[in-house]
N, C-alpha and C positions, 0 to 999 in steps of 0.2 A: 419522622423518618429521616435518616441521614441522606446527605446529598454529596455528589461528586461534581465539581465544577471544572470546566475547561477555561483556563486563564488565557491561553494563547496556543497557537500552532503555527509553525513556520518551517521553511525548507530552503535548501540551496537551489539554485537553478540546476536543472538536470542536464548532465553532459552526455554526449554520445560516446560510444566505445572509441577509445583513442582520442577523445576530445579534450575539452578544457580542464576537466577534473581528473583525467586519467593518471597523471603522475603524482597526485596528492595521496599521501599515506592515509589509510582509512581512519586511523586514530585522529589525525588532524582534521579530516573531513567531518567526522562526528563532533570533534571539539568545537568546530566552527559554529554549528547550530546550537550546541549546548551553551556556549558563551553568550550568544546573541539572545537566547531565550531568557537567560538570567539577567542580562544587561537591560534589555528593553522593557522588562517588566519590573525592574527595580527590586528584584528578589535577593534577599541575603542568601547566598549559596550554602551557607552553613546550616540553613533550615531545611534543606532538601533531605528527605528521609531515604530515598533510594533512586538510583538511575536504572531504568529498565530499557534495554535497547534490543531491537531485533536485528539479526544478521544471519545469513546462511553462508555455507561454504567458509567456515571459520578457520581458514588456513593463512599462513603468512601474516600479512598486515592485519588480518581480521581474527587471528587466533588469540588465545590467552585472555578471554573475557573482554571483548572490545568495548563494552559499556563502561567498565572500570577504567580501561586505558584511555578512552576518549575523554572522560571526565578529568582525569589527571593531566592529560595533554592540554586541557583547557586552562590549567593552572588553578584549579578550584580545590577546596579543602579536602585533605586526604582522609578525613573521618567518614566521608560520605561513600557508601558502598555502591556497587553496580552489579548487574546481572544481565547476561546475554541470553536471549531465547530464540528458538528456531521453530516457527510454525510455517516454514517455507515462505511463500509469497505474502502470507498474512502475519509475518513476524512482528512488525512494528504496530500493526493494528491490535495484535494480542498484547503487546506491551502496554497499550492504552487500556485494554481490558483489565490486565493485572493491576495497573495503577489505580483505576477506578474502584476495583474490588478492594484493594488495600485501604483506600480512603473510606469507602462505604462500611468496611468492617470496623473502622475506628482505630486500626493499628498504625496508620500513617496519616499525615496531614498534608504533605506536599511531595509529589513524585514527578520526576522528569522522565517522560516516556519518549521513545523515538526509535530511530534505526539508521543504519548506514550500510552502504554496499558500493564497493568499487569493482565493478564487473570487468573493467579493462584489465586490472591487475590480477584478479582472481576469477577466472571464467566460471560461468554457470555450470553447476554439477561437478566442480573441481573436487569437492570432498568425496563424491562417489567414485570419481576416476582415481583418486589417490588410493582408494581401497584395493586397487588391482595389484599394487605392490605386495599386499598381504594375502592375495589369493581370492579377492572378492570382486567379481565383475560388476555387481550391482548390489543393492541392499537386500534383495529378495531371494535370489538364487541360493540354494543350499539350505533354506529354512524349510524344515519338514512341514511345519504348520501352515506356512504360506503356500507351499506347493499343493498341499492337500485341499486348501480352500480355493486358490486362484489358478493353480497349474503353472505353466511356464509362459502364460500370456505376457506379451510385452507391456510394460508399464511406462508410459511416456506421455508427457503433456501434449506433444504433437499428435500422437495417435488419438488421445482423448479429444482434442479439438477437432480432428477429422471425423471421429465417430459422432460427435455432437452435430457437426454440419450435415452428416448423412441422416441421422435420426430425425432431426428437425427439418430436413429437406431445405437446407440453406444453400442457395446457389453461390457459386463463386462470384457472380455479378453482384448479388445482394451484399455479400461480405465486403467486396471492394467499395461499394457505395457507402457502406458504414465507415470503412477506413478513411475514405476520402472526406467524409463529413467530419471525422475526428480531426483531421489535419486542418480543415477550414475553420472549425470552431477554435482550435488551438491558436491558429494564426490570428484570428480576430481578437482573442483574449490577450495575446501578446501585444498586438498593435494598440489595443485600447487600454493597456496598462492594468488589466484585471488581476495579474499575478504579482504586481509590484509590491503590494503590502505584505504578501506571504513569503517573498523571496529574500534571502540574505545573500547579497552578492559575495563572490569569492574572488579576491584579487582582480577586480574589474570585470569579472564574468557575471553578467546580470540576467541573461535571458536563456531559456531552455533551448538547447541545440537541436532537439528532435524534429519539430515541425518542418515539413518539406514544402516550401513555397512553389517548387517546380513540379510537384507531383500532379498526376491527372489520372482519370480512369483509363485512358488509353495506355499510359505507361504501366499502370498496374496490370492491365490485361496482357502485357507482353512478358510478364515474369513467369518463370518455370514453377510448377507446383513443388512443395516441399517433399512430396512422395509421388511416385509414379502413379498417374491416374487420379491423384487427389485433387481436392478443391482449394486447399490452403496454399498461400504463398507468403513470402516475407512481408508483403504489403499489408496483410490482414493480421499480422502478429505484432506483439509488443516489441519495442526496441530494447536491445541490451544497453544498459546505461549505468552511470555513476551518479551518486547523490547521497544526501543525508537530510533528515527531518527530525523535528522534536516538538513535543507538546508538554505543557505544564498542567497537571491535574491537582486540584486542591480541595480540602474539606470545607464544610460550612464554617467550622470554627476558625480555620486559617484565614478565610477571606474576611470574616467579621473582625477578627483581632487585628488584622493588618490593613483594614480599610480598603480592600481591593474590590473592584466591581468585576465580577466574572463575565466572560463573553458568552458562555453557553453552559448548559447543564447536561451532564451525561444522562440521557433519558433511559438508555437500555444498552446492555452489552450481552452478547451470547455467541456461541459457536456451535455449529452442527456439522455433520459429515454425511457423505454419500459413498457410493461404491468407489474404492480406490483405483480401480482400473479405468472407470469412466472419469474419475478424478475431478474434472473441472465443472461438474454439474452441482457441486455443493452449494453455491449461492442460492439456488432455487429453493430447496427445503429450508435453508437457513433463513431466508427472507420470510418465508411463510410462517415459520415458527416465531420469529421476532415480532411480526405483526400480530400474531395470535396472542403472544404473551403480553403485549402492550395494549391490545384492544384498538390499535390503529388500523386503518385501511390504507391500501396503496395510494388512494387519492388524498389522504391526509398528509402525505409526505411532499414537501415543497421541492426538494432536490435530492437526487440520488447520485452517488459516486459508485459505479460498478467497474471494477478494474478490467481494463481491456487487455487481458492476457492474449486473447484472440478475439476476433470479431464474432466468431460463432458462439462464444461463451455469453456475450452480452445479448446477442440476438435471441438465443434460446431463453435466456432469463426474461427478456422482454415479452416473449411469446407466452411464457408460463405465468408471469405475474400480472400482465395487463397494464404495466406501468406506462405512463405517457413518455414517449421517446424525447419529447421536448423538455423534460425535466431530468433527463439522464445524461451525465457527462457533458454538461452544457458548455464547458470550456475545453472540450477534447479529452482524450484519455491516453492510456499507455501506448496505443498504436502510434500516436503522434508525439506524445510528450516523453515517452520512455517509461521503463519499469525497473528501477534499481531495487531489486527484490526485497532486501531487508528494510529499505527505507520507504517503500511505497505506501504502507499503511498510514503512517503519520503524514506523508506527503498528500495523500488524498484527503485526510482529515483537515489539513491546512486549507486546501482549496475549498472544501465543503463549508468550513466555518466562514471564510471570507466571502464566499459567494452568497451564502444565506444572509449575511449582514448587508451585502450590497443590494440584494433584492428585497430585503425586509421580510424574508421567509421565517417560518417557525421551526419546522422539523426537517432534518436532513438525515438520510440513511446511507450508510456506506457498507459495502460488502465486496468480497473478492474470493476468487477460487484459489485453492492452495494444494500443493502436493499432498498426496495421501487421501484426497477427497474431502478435506475439511474446508470450512468457510466461516469466517467471522462476520458478525453484523454489529455495527455501532449506530445508534440513533442519538443524535444530539438535538437539543432544543435551544435555539438562539435566544439570548436574553438582551440582544441589542436591536430589537425590532422597533421600527419607527411608526 
């Protein structure tokens, strides 16, 4: 049976909105991790079969196939193609899925997968807002089929996160405690150097800007809710961020012919979907299906990375899966570290890979909620266990 191997996964430090990465062109931001992935693994860039990059809101600096532009901005061979994909928050996780599938099919031997997002320059939902110039207030209004199926119900991640909090009876206090723990875990990880091996510094910028050392439950309690009478505040939501990430996926033939020792095996990739209005519940059925397909149980997974789009998403997932909270987002998540949408998938993969190796774990599972109700799942098996 064919195998798809993970040679490496890395990322930039994540910048806050208006922070250290905000002025960097998205092509240069993506090029930075591409060049480092090639350099530190001693890969001949001419052997890369394709560059698959995730990115949303592909306007301005992110328009025109940013995957291809970033590769060329890195100064690498122009015969290597590139393609940009949009599965909303799961875009670069889907890039890894497509890369693994290409390798498993035997049609490619080496693929660079990753993602980039500069949310400071191109605000979230900019592509949707740009449609107003052409008479579209949102992607759904005016569609007869959509209206007949879902009516004129508001479709929004914020509404979904609020609905989840209500349905699973998650109090504001419980979500704030989760958010506070995310910051504390992230601060410990930064201070102990746990991110150092996965981070590619950018012009002297070395550490994630998101974790708030001065935050407290008392400060969180003083924030206004995002909606009147709601439970969610900015404190329990992921941070708008800038960043890029990349991973190298190779075939069994490639690693053998080039004498490379892979760091992990791609054990499973899949994607599932749930109701698009509820939107952010997708990781629950997606995780269940992935475990069923692999024959693994939740207790077989050593570490989980579940994207912290909102605290309610992860808390509901924990409630439904029965996963051990001490194995989930052990170095903090998007609430503390940020969520550069198109780059988050391979960013989480980088953290998962390095932490599995640090702990000597075997299996790591990554999942995230995505616009439209979809959710990717990636399970890797570390090959660097001691």
